[in-house]
N, C-alpha and C positions, 0 to 999 in steps of 0.2 A: 436397506438401500433402495433407491428409487429405480424405476424401470431402466433396462439396459441402455447404456450410452451407445453401444454398438447398433442396436436396432434404431435408435433415434438418428444416429449419424447416417445410416443407410437411407433413411427416408427424407432427411432434411439438411443436416449441417454440411457434411463433407462435399456433396455435389456442388453446393453453392460456393463454398470456400475454395474448392479446387478450381472452380471457374475463375475465381479471382487470380489464382496463380497461373492458370493455363489459358488465360483469356486470349492470348495471341499465339498459342502453340500451334504448330503446323504451318506457320508462315514460312515461305521460302526466302531466298536471298533476292535482292532487288538490284537491277542494273543502275537505277538512279537513286543514289544514297541520300538525296535531298527530298525525296518524295515523302508524303505523309505515311505511306505504308512502310517505307524503310525506317522512318523515325519510330513508328510503333514497334517494329521488330527490334530496333536497337534498344528501346526502353525495356521491352520484355526480356531481351537477352541479358541486359544489365542487371535486372532484378533477379533473374534465374542464377546469374553468376555471382550474386552477392555484391555487385558494384552499386550500392545503394546511393552513394553521393552522386554518381553519374546520372542515375535515373531521376533523382530529385532535381538536379540542375536542369536536365532536359525538360521535365514536366513543368517545372515552375517557369521556364523560359517560353515554352510553346507546347500547347496541348493539341496542335493541329492534327487531324486524323482520328482523334479520340472523341467519343461522346463525352459530355460533361461528367456523366456517372463513371465511365471508364477511367477518365483522368483522375477523379478523386479517389477511386478505389486503388488505382496503381500508385498514386502519390502517398496515400495512407499506408499501403503495403510496404512501400520503399522506406518510409520513416520508421515503421515498426520493425522492419528488417534491420535497419541501422541500429535500432535499440536492442536487437537480439531476439525479438519475438516473432514467431511464425504461427499464425492462427491455425493452419492445417496441422502442424506438428503438435500444437497444444491439444487439438481435438483427438489426434491419434494417441497421445499420451493418456488422456482421460479414458479413451476406449480400453487401453491396455490395463489401466488401474481397475476399471469396472469389470473387466473380463477375467481378472485373476481370482480363480476359485479357491486359492489357498489362503486368502485373507478374509477376515471378518468384515461385516458391514462397517463397524466402527473404525477399523483400520483403513478401509477404503476412504471413509470420510476424511480422516487425517491426511491421507495421501493426496486427495483432491484439494483440500485446503492448502497443503504445502505447495502443490503445483501452482495454484492460483496466486498465492501470496509471494511466491518465489520469483515472480516476474519483476524484472529490473525496470524501475521508472526513472526516466531522465528526460532531457529536453526533446529528444527525438520521439519518445513515446507520447509526450504532450502534443508535439506537432502532428504526429500521425493521427491521434485522436481528434484533433481539430479538423483535419482534412476529412475524416470519415463523417464527422458531425455535419459537414456542409451538405451531405446527402439527405439529411433529415429536416423536416419542416421546422423552420426557426431555430435550427441547430439544437433541437430539443431531444436529448437522449433519453428522456423519460418514457418514450415509446418503445425503448429496448427492453420489453418485458414479454412474458409468454402470452399474455392476453392480446397484446397489440401486434405481436410478431407475425401472425398469419395474414394480417391486413397490409403488411408492408410490401413494397416491391422487392424483387430479388436483390437489387443493389442495396437497398436499405437494410435488408436482412443481413447481408454480408457485412455492412458497416456496423450493425448492432452487435454481431458476434465479436467483431474486433474491438469495439468500444467497451463492451461489457462481458468480460470472460466468465463472470459468474452466471450469465445467462445460459451458458452451456450446461451448467448443473441444473438450472431451473427447467430447461427444455427436456431434460432427461426424465422429468417426472411424468407419471400417469396423468391423463387429463383431469381426473377427479382431484388430484393432489397438487396441481400446478400452482406455483406461487406467483403473485404479481410483483415481481422484483425488477427494479431498474436502477442500477448504480454503475457509473462508468469508471474507467481505469483511473481517471484523475482523482476521483473521490477515494478510491482504494489507495492511491499514492498518498493522499493527504492523511488517511488513517495510519499508514505506515510511518508518516512523518510525526504524527502525534505520539505513537509508541516510541519512536526514536528520540523524541523530546524527553520521555520518561527514562528510557534506557538507551543512551547513545550507543550505536553499534549493535542494537538488538538483531538477532538472526531470525530468518524465516521460521526455523524450527522452534525458537522461543515464542514467536508470535502464535504459532499453531498450538503450542503447549498451553498458552494462556487462554486462547479461545476454546480449546478443547477441555477446559477445566481440569487439566492435569497439574497438580501442585508440585510435582517433582521438579528439581532444578539440577543442572550440571554441578557436581560438587566443586569443581574449580571456579564456578561462578557463584557459589553459595558457600563461602568459607566458614560461616557460622552455623551452617547446617540447620537453618530454620525454615527451609522450603521457599524462601524468597530470593530472587536474584539480587546479588549485592548492589548492582548498578541501580536497581529500582529503590533499594533502601537508602542509597546515597541521595537520590532525588528527594525522597520523603524527608530525610534528615535535614537537608538544606532548607526546604520550605518550612518545616516545623521549627527549626532553630531560630529563624528570623520572626516567624509569625508568633511564636510563643516565648521568644527570648530564652530558649533552653538549649544552650550549646553543651559541649562535653558529651558525656555518656547518656544524657537525658534527652537527646534530640529525637529519639524514637522510643518505643516501648521495649526495644531490645537493647540491653546494656552493652552488647558487643559492638554497637555502632557509635562511633565517636565523631562529633562535628567540631571543627575549629574555625572561628571567624577570621576571615581575611580582610574584612572591612570593605569600604567603598572602593570600587575600581572605575576609574574615569577613562572609558574607551572613547577614542576620537570620533567626532561627528555623531555621537549617540546622546540624545538629550535625556533619556530616562536614567535614573540612578540605578546602578548595578552593584551588587555586593557579591563577594566570593566566599565560598565555604569549602574547606578541605574536609573530606570524610574518609575515615578508615573503618573498615569492617574487619574486626579481629576474629581470627580463626579459633583460637583456644587450643590449637594443635600445632605440630611442627610439619604437618603434611603439606600445607600450602602456605605461600606467602600471604600476608594480610592484604586485603584488597583496598587500594587507595584511589580516590576520585576527587576531582575538583568540580564543583557545581556553581553556576552563576544564578543569582535570584534577583528579582525586582518586585516592587510592591504592586500587586494587582488591584486590591482595594485597601482601604485604611486598615492597617494591621494584618492584612492577608497577603502572603507572598507566593509567588509562582516561580518556577524555574525558567530560565531563558533558553530558548532553542539555540544550540551551538553546532558548529561544523568546523572541524580541524582545530588548529591552535594558532594563536597570534598574541602579540604584545598589545598593550593598551593603545598604541598608536596604529593598531590594525595591521602591522607588518607580520608576515608569516614567520612562525618559529617552530621548533620541535618540542614535543612533550618532554617535560623534565628540565628544560632550559630555565634559567633564572628569569623571572618576570614574564613567563609564558603561561597563557591561560586558554581554556576552551574559547573559541572565537564566536561571539554572538552573531546570530543571523539577522540581517536587516533586509526587508523586502519593501521596495517603494517607500523607503524612509521610515518604515514601521518596524520596531523591534519585535521579533517573533517569540512568543512565550507559550508555555504549556497551557496556562489557564484559558487564554483566548482560543487556542486551537481546540481544546476539549469542547468548549461551548459551540464553536462553529462546526465541528466535525461530528463529534459523538452524539449530538442531538439532531443530526440529519436523519430523518425518518427512513430514507432509502438505505443509508449506510447501516443503521441499526437493524433494519430488516435483513440485510445481507449477512451481517455478523450473526444474527439470531439463526438464520437458516443454515449457514455453513457450520455453526457450532452446536446445533441441536438437531439430531437426526430422528427425533421422535415423530414418526409419520402420523400419529393420532392427533397431533396438534396443528392448527392452522398457523399461517405466518403471523397473524395478529396475536395469537396466543403465545407464540415463541418470543415476539418482541416484548409483550407484556411481562413475560417471565424474566427476560434479559434485563429490562429496565428495573424490575423489582429487585433483581439480584444486585444490580449496580448501584441503585440509589433509593431503594425502599418502596417504590410504588410504580404502577404502570404509567402514571402521568407526571412523574418527577423529571427534573432537569439534571442531567449528569454533569458534575463538576470535577475538578482535578482530584479532589480527595476521594470521590466515588471511584474514579478510574484507578487510583493507587490501591484502594481497598479491594477492588475487583481483581486486580492483578495479583494481589497478595493473599487472596482467599484460600 
């Protein structure tokens, strides 16, 4: 384990972050409730009381009385609060994990990873990150790393801690071991989206299990007891079935996985051709029900298929329906008119150097290796060499190793 988070927090993190929460503490009441000081007090009180929408509305309408930096910090804090994230509480949680002498270093690493990846990402989180980035030159969050941190203003340091929670772990390191890591929450959210495209509904615990190279799987999610999550095998089966035209029990190397072709599905206002595959993973026992999944696939390149990112369930006319209803399928995700798929997401996200560095650092606690060595090992494990490009098959193989 790296140096004590407690000692780091005492000298760096908590005072700055507490300043964000306590920026206006100690203010009294004001006779003129239209004054700038009264507005500042009302915003501070709203954030303290968890009335985040009120604080956001006030700050976006009028930041009078605040400096620009104060306004952005409080607006970012209000959005993150609305999303359920408290930077100070996150720091305290990591202190608690690091200070638990009854756990091993590897257990602490898993707990830290779980805490970081368990953050819920939604529109409010994205908005909060956007406001914090305004405090950085050119909105560039790449400065949110241990090397540049000491040269930032206190406002920028607070913004960086909120933008890049993994920076907390980096700043815990001894100076000689400090990693030059900079990856913001939006990238982490995209990484979770990639994994969710492989395994819809994947939990934080399962993400951490994959990153921590633990091949065990919950028996209720691994009915054929081969160490792979059934939902991942369903994704693999659907892609292989169309890419290799091998449906039935030959869609994967495990004969307990059965793929059935549903043919072309014409979803409204989606130009790409989408096919459906029903997949059943057979248990071979009577302990659990067989696992059943429906996956949507589309052609990524000639003869190469990828799964479509889905959310919820809908009919082909895109009206919402309930899973199990006749003519009801996982609903394809379209952003700015573009169909979202696993293949493109893997290329865009998993070959992001900053993200790969983050994954390598949080999943490899070997203090004798540099971050570059950890990334090289990770890429070699995922796609065969330190300079290869990770594709969807590499990701599936990595998750199934």
